[in-house]
N, C-alpha and C positions, 0 to 999 in steps of 0.2 A: 503493499501499499503506499508505505513513505518513497520507493522507489516509483511509483507509478507515474505516469500522465497528469493525474488526477489533479485538480485544482487548490481544491478544500479551502479553508477560511481562511482569508487573508489579511489578518488584524490590521497589519500598515505596512509601507514601505518599508525592507532594510529589516524585514522579521518574519522569518521561516513559517512557512504555510502551517494551519491545524489538518491535519488529515485525521491520525486514528489515534484513541485512546482504549489503552487495552487494560483489563483487569482480571485474572482468572480465568472465565470463558465467557465475558463481557464484551463484546466489542461494540466501540460507539465510532462511527465514523463519521467526516462531516464534506460533505459536497457542496461543490459553488453552483449557481446558477450554469453553467456551461457545461457542467461535467454530467455524463450520462449513464444512467443504475445499471445498461447492460454492460459498461465498462467496466466498475464494481461488483460486478455479478460476474465476469471471467475472470477477473481476479481471486474471488473467492472457491470460484468452482476449482481453477488450480491449487487451492491451499487444498482443497477436501481432497481433489485427487494425490496430492506429495505428501498430506500427512494419513490417511486415512479416516478422516473425519470427517460430518459431515453439521453443515452448515444451515440451523432449523428457520428457514423463510419464516414458517406459519408464526412465528414471536419477534421476527421483526417487525419493529414500527418505526417509520417516517414522523418528523417534525417539521414543516413547511416554516423557514425564515423568510424574512420580508415583509411586504406592506400588505394589511388586510386584505386589500383586492388580489392582492397575487398569489394569496398560503389558501384563498377560496378556491381561484385558478385551478391550481396543485390539485385540491380535494374534487372537484367536480370531473377536471379532464383526466384525472390520474394522468399527471403528466409534470416534469422536475417544470420543461420550458412550455407551459398550456397553450396547445397549437402546433406544438412541433413532436411527430409523429417518434421519433429518436430517444426523445428522452421520456419512452413511458416506462409508467413502474410497473411490475408483477402485481397481478392480480393476488396473491397470496400477503402481500404485505398490507400491513394497515396504515391507514395513515389517519393521523393527528389531527382533529378539529380545532377551531377557537373553542377556549375555556374546556377543553381536555387533557387532561395530564396524564404523563407517562414517565413510570418509572425507571430512573436512570443509576442502579447502584444506591437506595437507599433515597433519593432525593426525587422528587417530582418536579419536572419540568414540561413548557409548552406554552401556548400564548393564551394570555388573560385566563390564567386560571385560579381557581377560587381557593385560596390559601385554607381558609374555612374549611372546606371540603378534605384537603389534603390532611390536615391536622383532625378534624372528626374521629377515626378511628379511635387515635389514642388517647383522645380526649374521653372517649364515652371509655375504653379501656383503665382509663387511667379512676374516672368516676368508681367504675365497679371494683376497684381494685382498695382503693381509699374504703369505701364502705364497709369492705370485707375485714380489711384491719381495724374499724374503727368498733366494730362488734363486741372485740375481744378487750375493750375496752384500758387501753394500754396507758403507761405511766406517764407523768409529764417528759420525761427524759426517750422514754419510748415513741410518744408523739415527735420529739424533733427528731429521730431518727428515721420516723417514718416519712416528714419533709423531706432528707434527703433521697431516701428510698425509691418511694413513690415520685411524683412529681419533679425530684430533682434526676434521676436515672431515668426515669422513662421517657421523658422531654430532650435528655441532653442531645444525644446525635441527631434524632430530628432539630434542633436549633439550630447544630452548627452545619447541617449540611442543606437546610430551607428556611432558616431564620423563623423565628416567633412570629407573629402578628402582633404589636401593642395589645389589640383584643380582647386576644387569647392571655400574655402575658397579664394582664388581668384577672382573668380568669382562673390562672393558676394562683395566682396572689390569694385569691379569696379561698381557693382548694388548702392552701397551706394554714390559711386562717380559723378553716373549718377543723382540718387536725388536730389544732393546738389549741384552739377553743367552744370548739363546736358552733360555727359562724357567730358568735356572742360576740359582744364589745365589752372588753375588757380594761382594766386597767394599765396594763404595761401593753405601752408601744411597740409595733413590729419592731423599729429602729432598732429598742432593747432586745428584746427579746432574739433578733439575729447574734449578739454580740456574743463572743466567749464566757465559758460558766467563770473566768477566774473575774471578768470586768460587769460579772450580774447578770448576764445572757442566758441561753436555753441551745445557741449554736443552731436557732431553726435558719432553716433554709430561706435567702432572700433571690428568688429567681429576678427580679431586675440587674443584682449586681452578677449572677452569673453568665444574665445574659450577656452583661458589658461585657464581661471577662471575653465570651466566646467571641463578639466582634474586636475584641484589643488583642485576642490571638489571630484575626483573621489579618486585622492591620498588621503587625510584627513580619506575617509571613508575606504580605503583599508591600511591605518595604526592604524583604532582603535583597542583598546583592544578586543572588540570582534567581532571576526574575521568573516564574512557572508561566504557563500562558494564560491562566484565568487572568491572573497578575495583568497581566498586558493586555487582555480584552478590556478587563476594569478602567485600564491607562484610557482607552478608546472611547469607552462610555463615560468618563467621567469628565473629559477635555469639550466634550459634545455637550456635558449639563452646564457650561460655564454659563452663569447669565452677562446682559449686553452691561452692567451695572459695573462689572469687573475691567471696562474694557479691555479684553485683551484680542487682538486683531488677528494674531500669526497664531493656530495652531499648534505651527510647528516648534515654536517656542518655549510651548508649555511642558517641558519633560518630567516635572512628579510634583503632585499634589503636597506632599509634605517637605518637597525642601524649593516651594516657591511660594509668592502670597498668593497668588489667585486660589479662588476657590469654588465649586460648584454649588449650585443652589439647598439652599439651607433648609428650604421649606417645602415639609414633605408632599404637601399637595401642588407645588409648583415645579419641584424636582420630576425627570423622568429615570433616574438610576432603579436597577431593581434594588428589592428593599434591603438584601444582603449587603450590597454595597453601602447607600444611605447611611446603614446601619453603623456599619464598619466607621463611617467618617466622620458619622456624629457621636459615637465614642470617642474617636481618636481627638476630637476636639474639645469633648468636655474634661478630656483627663489631660489634655496639653500635650499631646504625643507629639513631638517632634527633634527634628536630627541636631544635635548638640552637642559631639562629642567631644571629652575636654581638652585634646589635641589633634589640630587638621596641619598635617604633613601639607608641601608643596604642591605635589604630587595631586593630594586629594582636592584641594583648595580648586586647580583647575581644570578640575573633573564637574566642578559642579555648578549647576546652571548658568551663564553671563545674565539672563533677563527675570524679571519678578522675581528675583532672592531680598 
């Protein structure tokens, strides 16, 4: 695949194309508008003959990327380039419509998908498990442990790969209150109950801080010297979300949001950023994440952006 003539996704000029991601027996392939699925099929058939394996076409799913009209055209005509027969897609391959989530390694991706529906099975399981544990009437220490066992552990992976919506974050916080105090008003604030035992608290899970820690960890990976493909893609969508008020006339001069003075839109309603990227930048801003090494060598100084610094 990587040596093929398939164009894949080109994020930016000078950056290698993204063509495939492999994990165990799962394969994700990225095709450009000009690529034909039939060319990909030839490569997969060759691999199957050489390895003795079998590619499960029935489990193959396609997620069109582009304008709403283009996506609808792909679904309707079953062609990568609507109107061109050579771009036809196999009948056994499922094409996801807008609003339909496709699972990729634990995450759900798609166009205009309902995050509430994606999270619904986890929230329903969480409710049942919490009710089950509370029937045993645990002690206060047991209830504190339960906040980390159920609301914490059961949502952590999904929060990492999908990002927990703010309305669900509030719902989980209410569930934590239900675990600790039965949903009743008490004289101890949640902030105090989350403190360590030595400081008079009960080490109750603070779901907001947990989620912010996930966003900050993502920001650390985003700012790493060795940029991963997702970070390069994030660069592009962040640059395209810069408001006119920042007076950035040349996007070629925008190198890194953490190294320069410009910033994307900060209001969620106005921003076009994916939720994961928006929350990552919001948490980084809240906790003043910045590039501030104690010593800067001449080589590092010269490598820093010359503009908007």
